[in-house]
Each structure stands twice: as C-alpha cells, then as structure tokens.
C-alpha positions as CSV (number, residue, x, y, z in Angstrom):
1,M,-57.0,33.9,-52.8
2,K,-53.8,35.9,-52.3
3,R,-55.1,37.2,-49.0
4,L,-56.0,33.6,-48.0
5,L,-52.6,32.2,-48.9
6,G,-51.0,35.1,-47.0
7,A,-53.0,34.3,-43.9
8,V,-52.1,30.6,-44.1
9,L,-48.4,31.4,-44.4
10,L,-48.6,33.8,-41.5
11,V,-50.2,31.1,-39.3
12,A,-47.6,28.6,-40.3
13,L,-44.8,31.0,-39.4
14,L,-46.4,31.6,-36.0
15,V,-46.8,27.9,-35.3
16,A,-43.1,27.3,-36.3
17,G,-42.1,30.2,-34.1
18,C,-43.8,28.7,-31.1
19,K,-42.1,25.3,-31.5
20,K,-39.8,24.6,-28.4
21,I,-36.1,24.9,-29.2
22,E,-34.0,22.0,-27.8
23,E,-31.5,23.2,-25.2
24,G,-28.0,21.9,-24.6
25,F,-26.3,18.7,-25.8
26,L,-25.8,15.3,-24.1
27,S,-23.2,13.3,-25.9
28,D,-23.2,9.5,-26.5
29,G,-19.4,9.5,-26.3
30,L,-18.8,10.1,-22.6
31,Y,-16.0,7.9,-21.3
32,V,-13.8,7.1,-18.3
33,P,-10.2,8.2,-19.1
34,D,-8.4,5.9,-16.6
35,S,-10.5,2.8,-17.4
36,P,-9.5,0.1,-16.6
37,I,-9.3,1.5,-13.1
38,R,-6.8,-0.3,-10.8
39,I,-8.0,-0.4,-7.2
40,E,-5.1,-0.8,-4.8
41,R,-6.4,-2.8,-1.9
42,G,-5.9,-1.1,1.5
43,N,-4.9,2.3,0.1
44,P,-6.5,4.8,2.5
45,F,-7.1,7.4,-0.3
46,Q,-7.3,6.7,-4.1
47,K,-9.3,9.1,-6.3
48,T,-10.1,8.5,-10.0
49,S,-10.4,11.0,-12.8
50,S,-13.7,12.7,-13.8
51,I,-15.7,11.3,-16.7
52,I,-14.8,13.1,-20.0
53,A,-17.8,15.0,-21.1
54,D,-17.1,14.9,-24.9
55,G,-18.8,18.3,-25.5
56,T,-21.8,17.7,-23.2
57,T,-23.4,20.8,-22.0
58,Q,-22.4,21.6,-18.4
59,P,-23.4,21.3,-15.6
60,M,-23.9,17.6,-15.8
61,T,-24.4,15.1,-12.9
62,V,-23.4,11.5,-12.9
63,K,-25.2,8.9,-10.8
64,L,-23.8,5.4,-10.2
65,L,-26.4,2.7,-11.1
66,D,-24.6,-0.6,-10.5
67,I,-21.3,-2.4,-10.0
68,R,-21.1,-6.0,-11.2
69,R,-18.5,-8.7,-11.4
70,A,-17.4,-8.8,-15.0
71,G,-17.3,-12.6,-15.1
72,T,-20.6,-13.4,-13.6
73,K,-22.5,-10.2,-14.4
74,K,-23.9,-10.4,-10.8
75,H,-24.3,-7.3,-8.5
76,A,-21.1,-6.8,-6.5
77,D,-22.4,-7.0,-3.0
78,E,-18.9,-6.6,-1.6
79,F,-18.7,-3.0,-2.8
80,Y,-21.9,-2.1,-0.9
81,R,-21.1,-3.6,2.5
82,E,-19.4,-1.7,5.3
83,Y,-16.1,-2.7,6.8
84,P,-14.2,-1.5,9.9
85,V,-11.5,1.0,8.9
86,Y,-9.2,3.2,10.8
87,V,-9.7,6.8,9.9
88,Y,-6.9,9.2,11.0
89,T,-7.9,12.6,12.2
90,T,-4.3,13.8,12.3
91,A,-1.1,12.5,10.8
92,I,1.0,10.1,12.9
93,D,4.5,11.4,13.7
94,P,6.6,8.5,15.1
95,A,9.0,11.0,16.7
96,V,6.1,12.3,18.9
97,D,3.5,9.5,18.9
98,T,5.5,6.8,20.7
99,T,2.7,5.0,22.5
100,I,-0.4,3.2,21.3
101,E,-2.5,5.6,23.4
102,Q,-1.1,8.5,21.4
103,V,-1.9,6.7,18.2
104,D,-5.4,5.9,19.2
105,A,-6.0,9.5,20.1
106,K,-5.5,10.3,16.4
107,R,-7.6,7.6,14.8
108,V,-11.2,6.3,14.9
109,L,-12.4,2.9,13.9
110,K,-15.4,3.4,11.6
111,P,-17.7,1.2,9.5
112,M,-17.2,2.3,5.8
113,K,-18.1,1.2,2.3
114,P,-15.0,0.8,0.1
115,F,-15.9,3.8,-2.0
116,E,-17.7,7.1,-2.4
117,F,-19.0,8.2,-5.8
118,L,-19.0,11.8,-6.8
119,E,-21.4,13.6,-9.2
120,S,-18.4,14.2,-11.5
121,G,-18.2,10.4,-12.1
122,Q,-15.2,10.0,-9.8
123,F,-14.6,7.2,-7.3
124,I,-12.8,7.8,-4.0
125,F,-11.6,4.5,-2.6
126,N,-10.5,4.1,1.0
127,G,-8.9,1.5,3.3
128,A,-12.0,-0.7,3.2
129,T,-10.9,-1.9,-0.2
130,D,-8.6,-4.3,1.7
131,S,-11.7,-6.4,2.3
132,L,-12.5,-6.7,-1.4
133,P,-11.2,-9.9,-3.2
134,V,-8.0,-9.5,-5.0
135,D,-7.5,-9.7,-8.8
136,V,-11.2,-9.5,-9.6
137,D,-12.6,-7.5,-12.6
138,Y,-15.7,-5.3,-12.2
139,E,-17.8,-3.2,-14.6
140,Y,-20.2,-0.4,-13.7
141,D,-23.1,1.6,-15.2
142,V,-23.9,5.3,-14.7
143,E,-26.7,7.7,-15.5
144,V,-25.8,11.2,-16.7
145,T,-28.2,14.1,-16.5
146,N,-28.0,17.7,-17.8
147,V,-30.3,20.3,-19.3
148,A,-30.7,18.2,-22.5
149,G,-32.0,15.2,-20.5
150,T,-30.8,11.9,-19.1
151,K,-28.9,9.0,-20.6
152,T,-27.8,5.6,-19.2
153,F,-24.3,4.4,-20.0
154,T,-23.9,0.6,-19.5
155,N,-20.4,-0.8,-18.9
156,I,-18.9,2.7,-19.1
157,G,-15.9,1.6,-17.1
158,V,-14.1,-1.4,-15.7
159,M,-12.1,-1.9,-12.5
160,R,-9.7,-4.4,-11.2
161,T,-8.5,-5.0,-7.6
162,F,-4.8,-5.6,-7.0
163,D,-2.4,-5.8,-4.1
164,P,0.6,-3.5,-4.0
165,P,4.0,-5.0,-3.2
166,L,3.7,-6.2,0.4
167,S,7.2,-5.4,1.4
168,E,10.4,-3.9,0.0
169,L,14.1,-4.6,0.7
170,K,15.8,-1.2,0.9
171,A,19.4,-1.8,1.6
172,Q,21.8,-4.6,2.8
173,G,25.4,-5.5,3.3
174,C,27.7,-7.5,5.5
175,S,31.3,-7.0,6.8
176,W,33.8,-8.7,9.1
177,F,35.5,-6.8,11.9
178,Q,38.6,-8.0,13.7
179,D,38.3,-8.0,17.5
180,F,40.1,-5.2,19.3
181,A,41.2,-3.6,16.0
182,T,39.9,-1.4,13.2
183,T,40.7,-4.0,10.4
184,N,37.6,-5.0,8.5
185,G,36.4,-6.1,5.1
186,T,33.3,-7.0,3.1
187,M,31.8,-10.4,3.1
188,G,29.3,-9.9,0.2
189,D,25.5,-9.5,0.2
190,L,23.1,-11.0,2.6
191,K,20.3,-13.3,1.5
192,V,17.1,-11.6,2.6
193,N,13.7,-13.2,2.3
194,I,10.6,-11.4,3.4
195,S,7.5,-13.6,3.4
196,K,3.9,-13.0,4.6
197,V,3.0,-15.8,7.0
198,A,-0.5,-14.6,7.9
199,D,-3.1,-12.1,6.7
200,T,-4.0,-11.2,10.3
201,G,-2.1,-9.1,12.8
202,T,0.6,-6.5,12.4
203,L,3.7,-8.5,13.3
204,V,7.1,-8.7,11.8
205,M,9.6,-11.3,13.0
206,V,13.3,-10.8,12.2
207,K,15.5,-13.9,12.1
208,I,19.2,-13.7,11.5
209,T,20.8,-17.0,10.5
210,D,24.1,-18.4,9.3
211,Q,24.6,-19.5,5.7
212,F,22.8,-22.8,6.3
213,G,19.7,-21.2,7.9
214,V,20.7,-22.0,11.6
215,P,19.4,-19.0,13.6
216,F,21.4,-17.0,16.1
217,N,19.9,-16.5,19.5
218,P,19.0,-12.8,20.3
219,K,18.0,-13.7,23.9
220,S,21.5,-15.0,24.8
221,G,23.6,-12.2,23.4
222,E,24.4,-13.8,20.0
223,I,23.0,-10.7,18.3
224,I,24.0,-7.3,19.7
225,Q,23.7,-3.6,18.9
226,R,26.5,-1.8,17.0
227,G,27.3,1.3,19.0
228,D,24.7,4.0,18.7
229,R,23.5,2.9,15.2
230,P,19.8,2.2,14.7
231,T,18.5,-1.4,15.1
232,F,15.1,-3.1,14.7
233,E,14.2,-1.7,18.1
234,S,14.8,1.9,16.9
235,Y,11.8,1.7,14.5
236,A,9.5,-0.2,16.9
237,K,7.7,2.8,18.4
238,F,4.4,1.6,19.7
239,H,5.2,-1.8,21.3
240,P,8.4,-3.2,22.8
241,V,10.3,-5.8,20.8
242,Q,9.9,-9.4,22.0
243,Y,12.7,-11.9,21.9
244,T,12.7,-15.6,21.3
245,D,15.6,-18.1,20.9
246,S,15.6,-17.4,17.2
247,T,13.6,-14.2,16.4
248,M,13.0,-10.6,17.3
249,I,9.3,-9.8,17.1
250,C,7.5,-6.4,16.8
251,N,3.9,-5.5,16.7
252,F,4.2,-2.5,14.4
253,E,0.5,-1.5,14.7
254,I,0.3,0.8,11.6
255,T,1.6,0.5,8.1
256,P,3.9,1.2,6.5
257,F,6.6,-0.1,8.9
258,P,8.9,1.6,9.5
259,V,6.9,4.8,9.1
260,K,9.8,7.2,8.9
261,E,13.6,7.0,8.2
262,I,16.1,8.0,10.9
263,P,18.1,11.0,9.8
264,G,21.4,10.0,8.4
265,Y,20.3,6.4,7.9
266,G,18.4,6.3,4.6
267,G,16.6,3.1,3.6
268,F,15.5,2.3,7.2
269,L,18.9,0.8,8.0
270,M,19.4,-1.5,10.9
271,Y,22.8,-2.5,12.2
272,Y,23.8,-5.6,14.2
273,R,26.9,-7.5,15.3
274,I,27.4,-11.3,15.8
275,P,30.3,-11.6,18.2
276,S,33.3,-13.7,17.2
277,D,32.4,-16.2,20.0
278,F,29.4,-17.4,18.0
279,V,30.7,-17.6,14.4
280,I,33.1,-19.5,12.2
281,L,34.0,-17.6,9.0
282,D,34.9,-19.2,5.7
283,K,38.6,-19.0,4.9
284,S,37.6,-18.1,1.4
285,I,36.8,-14.5,2.5
286,P,39.4,-12.2,1.0
287,N,41.9,-10.6,3.4
288,L,40.4,-12.4,6.4
289,P,42.9,-12.3,9.3
290,T,43.6,-15.3,11.5
291,A,42.5,-13.3,14.6
292,P,38.9,-13.6,15.8
293,C,36.4,-11.5,13.9
294,S,32.8,-10.6,14.4
295,V,30.1,-10.5,11.6
296,N,28.4,-7.1,11.1
297,P,25.2,-7.3,9.0
298,R,23.2,-4.2,8.0
299,F,19.8,-4.2,6.3
300,G,16.8,-2.1,5.8
301,F,13.2,-3.1,4.7
302,Q,9.7,-1.7,4.8
303,I,6.4,-3.6,5.3
304,K,3.7,-2.0,3.1
305,K,0.5,-3.8,4.3
306,A,-0.9,-5.2,7.5
307,G,-0.3,-8.9,8.3
308,S,2.3,-11.1,9.9
309,Y,5.7,-11.3,8.2
310,L,9.0,-13.2,8.6
311,V,12.1,-11.4,7.6
312,E,15.0,-13.9,7.4
313,I,18.5,-12.5,7.1
314,R,21.0,-15.2,6.0
315,L,24.6,-14.2,6.6
316,P,27.1,-15.1,3.8
317,K,30.2,-17.4,4.4
318,T,29.3,-17.7,8.1
319,T,28.6,-20.8,10.3
320,R,27.1,-20.6,13.8
321,K,29.4,-22.2,16.4
322,A,27.9,-25.3,17.9
323,K,27.6,-25.1,21.7
C-alpha cells in the first residue's frame, strides 16, 4: 500500500510539474494619460502621449479598433477620409523664399488622413484635422497584445476638436507729429478689430479709419510709409499688396502670417502716417499744437489660420477731412 501511495504521489507531482506556467501580465488598468485629448484643428504636427502600461509586461502593441462620435456612438467616418494637405519637405524662410515658386518647391499637396496611430497607443495628428468638425467629442477603442494575451479596451480615451485663436494683436499705439518739426505726442490706443470674414482663401485686408469708421484711401496717398520702418508690405513676401479705395489686401499664402519678425521690430510692427492734409485732430488731445499735424499709427498682428480676414484699425481722436 505504501508503495502504491508513493507511486500515485509521484505521478501527481509529475503531472503538476508538466502544467504550463502562465507568462507575463496584461493589466486591466491601462489608461491614456492626456485624455481628454484636445485636437487643435489645422496643427501640422500634434503627438499624444503613450498609453500607460500599469505594470503590463513589455513589449506590448496597441491597435486602434474604432473612433466614434461620443454623442451618437456612430463610427467617425471623418477621421478615416483623406483630405488634401500641404506637406513641407523643408522649412520656409521668408528671408530667402520670397516667391510662390520658391515656396511650392518646398511643399507637396498630398491626400492624408487626419491621424496616424502608433503601436505605443499614440496619435500623430496633422494638418488634415482642419477638415474635422470643430467642438465635437469622440471616444475610441483599442486592442492591446503582449505575451500574456490580448485584451480589448472600450472607450479607453476621449478626444475633442477645437480651434486655436485665429489671430492675435501683438502691439499698437498712435502719436501725432507736427509738420516740419520734431514735436510729437501720444494720442492713446488704437481700436483694432480682427475678424474672419470667410473660411476660404489666405487673404488679409487692412483698413485704417478715423474714429467714426470712415476709411482713409491708400490708393490716393492718404496712407503713407514712415521712413524706412516696416509696413504691411514688408511682411507680404509671396504676393504683392493690392490697394483699393479703403483697404490694403495681401494673399499671405501660408500661416502664420507674418511668419517671421523683422529684426529690431518685435511684435510684427507696421508703421504708417496719415498726412495732415487728410485729418482733423480733436482739440482735447494733450499738448496738441495749433500747427498742422500728421497721425502716426503703429500696430502689429499675426494671423494663425488660413481664411480671409479684415483687420480694421480705428484711429483715436481723428476725423477724416471731407473732400
């Protein structure tokens, strides 16, 4: 009996020794550290963080299963379409690349999906995100695989599209200058309004007006350059500025516009003069002489995203002379 029991015990030990030992660990607690992910529409390169492994045995690979609209739970077809996007092979230098032909030599228009998904669980978003709807919430599912097996994670992360600021006022000011003298003084701040008037195009229209919104005419010499200081034209590298009776118009071609500051003139400053022949200044301006004076506005702005924009510069305490 003792021998029989010993044999049974030996067989049991052998069977137990042959049982497969499970390898590795695949956690149920994987998560996306930057969820909710904010997708900046039109950003040419935006990369998210890797999925946190929570002790999962490496290497692990992450596969994207689906992206859905959070509200309707429907597959987000817009993420899987291709859109035309400019891809730059070399950085644009506005000091060197001064023609549209030079710009085109450094970029290629390609059909692209708005994202690439990496095995680390990271998204790389590109400029095609500009074609996604704005302020929409999405959720997505992934499948994670390692030596321990495969698990599906439903709604592991959420995303939301948003638009960055479309434009930014950088600097501004306004002074009076007495004709044929060095006497001058401040007039206060300009009123600057930057508005997007169309989603299409790459146009910016600058309109300089008096305090009541009456525009000065750049075609007839009512708006002139101040010496050798930069103007709107100084930043218009790829197309010449066009003039109307009330505006200066530039096709800026690429964003942001302006691309680069001019050394010594931070904030993309632009300087103009409205000659005394075309202005009446309010007598409430401190220290204003009785002699004729010009108005000298300065301002700087940057357009962040493609579209058509109106930049209205309203001069303080100034009235355009009626002809």
